[in-house]
C-alpha positions in Angstrom: 107.1 196.1 57.5 107.2 199.4 59.4 104.3 201.9 59.1 106.5 204.2 57.0 107.3 201.4 54.6 103.6 200.5 54.3 102.9 204.1 53.5 105.6 204.1 50.8 104.2 200.8 49.4 100.7 202.3 49.1 102.0 205.5 47.6 104.1 203.5 45.1 101.1 201.3 44.2 99.1 204.5 43.5 101.9 205.8 41.3 102.0 202.5 39.3 98.3 202.5 38.8 98.4 206.2 37.7 101.2 205.5 35.2 99.5 202.3 33.9 96.0 203.8 33.5 97.1 207.2 32.0 99.5 205.6 29.4 97.0 202.8 28.8 94.2 205.3 27.9 96.5 207.2 25.6 97.6 204.0 23.9 93.9 203.0 23.4 92.9 206.4 22.0 96.0 206.5 19.7 96.5 202.8 19.0 93.0 201.8 17.9 92.8 204.4 15.1 96.3 203.2 14.0 95.1 199.7 13.9 92.0 200.7 11.9 94.2 202.6 9.5 96.5 199.5 9.0 93.4 197.3 8.2 91.7 199.9 6.1 94.7 200.7 3.9 95.8 197.1 3.5 95.4 195.3 0.2 91.6 194.8 -0.3 90.8 197.1 2.6 88.0 199.6 2.6 90.5 202.4 1.9 93.2 200.5 0.1 96.5 202.5 -0.1 99.5 200.3 0.0 102.0 203.2 0.2 100.4 204.6 3.4 100.0 201.1 4.8 103.7 200.3 4.3 104.9 203.6 5.7 102.6 203.4 8.7 103.6 199.8 9.3 107.3 200.6 9.1 107.0 203.4 11.7 105.0 201.2 14.0 107.5 198.4 13.6 110.4 200.8 14.2 109.0 201.9 17.6 108.2 198.3 18.6 111.7 197.1 17.8 113.3 199.5 20.3 113.7 198.0 23.8 111.7 200.0 26.3 114.7 200.9 28.5 116.4 202.4 25.5 113.3 204.2 24.4 112.9 205.6 27.9 116.3 207.2 27.7 116.0 208.4 24.1 112.8 210.2 24.8 114.1 212.2 27.7 114.3 215.4 25.7 110.7 215.0 24.5 109.6 214.1 28.0 111.2 217.3 29.3 109.6 219.3 26.6 106.1 217.9 27.4 106.1 217.7 31.2 109.1 219.9 32.1 111.1 217.1 33.8 112.5 213.7 33.0 111.9 212.3 36.5 108.8 211.3 38.4 105.5 209.6 37.6 104.2 212.1 35.1 107.4 212.0 33.2 107.2 208.2 32.9 103.8 208.4 31.3 105.2 209.9 28.1 107.6 207.1 27.1 105.1 204.5 28.4 102.4 205.8 26.2 104.7 206.1 23.2 105.9 202.5 23.7 102.4 201.1 24.3 100.6 202.8 21.3 102.3 200.9 18.5 102.1 197.7 20.5 98.4 198.0 21.0 97.9 199.1 17.4 99.2 195.8 16.2 97.0 193.9 18.6 94.0 195.8 17.5 95.0 195.2 13.9 94.9 191.4 14.4 91.4 191.6 16.0 90.1 193.8 13.2 91.4 191.5 10.5 89.4 188.6 12.0 86.1 190.4 11.2 84.0 188.4 8.7 84.6 189.8 5.3 81.1 188.9 4.3 79.7 191.4 6.8 81.8 194.2 5.3 80.7 193.3 1.8 77.0 193.2 2.9 77.2 196.7 4.4 78.9 197.9 1.2 76.2 196.4 -0.9 73.6 198.3 1.1 75.4 201.6 0.4 77.3 201.9 3.6 80.4 204.2 3.4 83.7 203.7 5.1 82.8 205.3 8.4 79.6 203.2 8.5 81.7 200.0 8.0 84.1 201.0 10.8 81.3 202.1 13.2 78.8 199.4 12.5 80.9 196.4 11.6 84.6 196.5 12.2 84.7 197.9 15.8 81.6 196.1 17.2 82.6 192.8 15.7 86.2 193.0 16.9 85.3 194.5 20.3 86.0 191.4 22.4 89.5 191.1 20.8 90.0 194.8 21.2 89.2 194.6 24.9 91.3 191.5 25.4 94.2 193.2 23.6 93.8 196.3 25.8 94.0 194.0 28.9 97.2 192.5 27.7 98.6 196.0 27.0 97.7 197.1 30.6 99.5 194.1 32.0 102.6 194.9 29.8 102.5 198.5 31.0 102.7 197.4 34.6 105.9 195.6 33.9 107.2 198.6 31.9 106.3 201.0 34.7 108.3 198.9 37.1 111.3 199.1 34.7 110.8 202.9 34.5 111.4 202.9 38.2 115.1 202.2 37.5 115.5 205.8 36.4 113.5 207.5 39.1 110.0 207.3 37.7 108.5 206.3 41.0 106.0 203.4 41.5 106.6 199.9 42.7 109.7 199.4 40.6 111.4 202.3 42.1 110.5 201.1 45.6 111.8 197.6 44.9 115.1 199.0 43.5 115.8 201.6 46.2 114.8 199.5 49.2 114.5 195.9 48.2 117.7 195.8 46.1 120.0 198.6 47.2 119.2 198.4 50.9 118.8 194.6 50.9 115.3 194.8 52.6 113.9 191.4 51.5 110.5 192.1 53.0 110.1 195.1 50.8 111.0 193.1 47.7 108.6 190.3 48.6 105.8 192.8 49.3 106.3 194.6 45.9 106.3 191.3 44.0 103.1 190.2 45.9 101.3 193.5 45.1 102.4 193.3 41.4 101.0 189.7 41.2 97.7 190.8 42.7 97.5 193.8 40.5 98.2 191.9 37.3 95.8 189.1 38.2 93.1 191.7 39.1 93.4 193.5 35.7 93.4 190.2 33.8 90.4 188.9 35.7 88.4 192.1 35.0 89.5 192.0 31.3 88.4 188.4 31.0 85.1 189.1 32.6 84.4 192.0 30.3 85.4 190.0 27.2 83.2 187.1 28.3 80.3 189.6 28.6 80.9 191.0 25.1 81.1 187.5 23.6 77.6 186.6 25.0 75.9 189.9 24.0 
């Protein structure tokens, strides 16, 4: 690869990391409370409200059922409203975050549901309120699963960010399409695939190490 292509590769890698981290953080901040709300309002939950639970579940399922490439196009007006453009790295963060949030909410819900019911009942018996149960029982006990789910979400976002490159979002996907596919530069395509594999493996390794540390605390 030429020095210019190497420079493009490193710039595209940075754009992919930026899209993944920014949308990942947003999905964590928004998705975890949604997961907590789903668990809390479910039948037998600490704040049982089946009507809210069903509505919230339906909205989350609705967003999850839309293929990302369609969601990417459908959210163009909203993306323009938020960042002023529908092209580029920052524009891609909007649909990526919106797609990842309900996905992570369901993953967090599964982890939170696995918390021992006896611990919740024990805190209730000691006079703990809902926030105490969430802060002292649900989140700490489900933390390994929450982190593992967030790792999976980040890996999924890397793939989605590459797909976003198809409509000019930048990143490794855009580089692979413009040079590896449209200009038939095989070396660029191989380099992009290799970098994506290393990036995914690195994130998965870090996530697994963190989960292992939380399991042994």
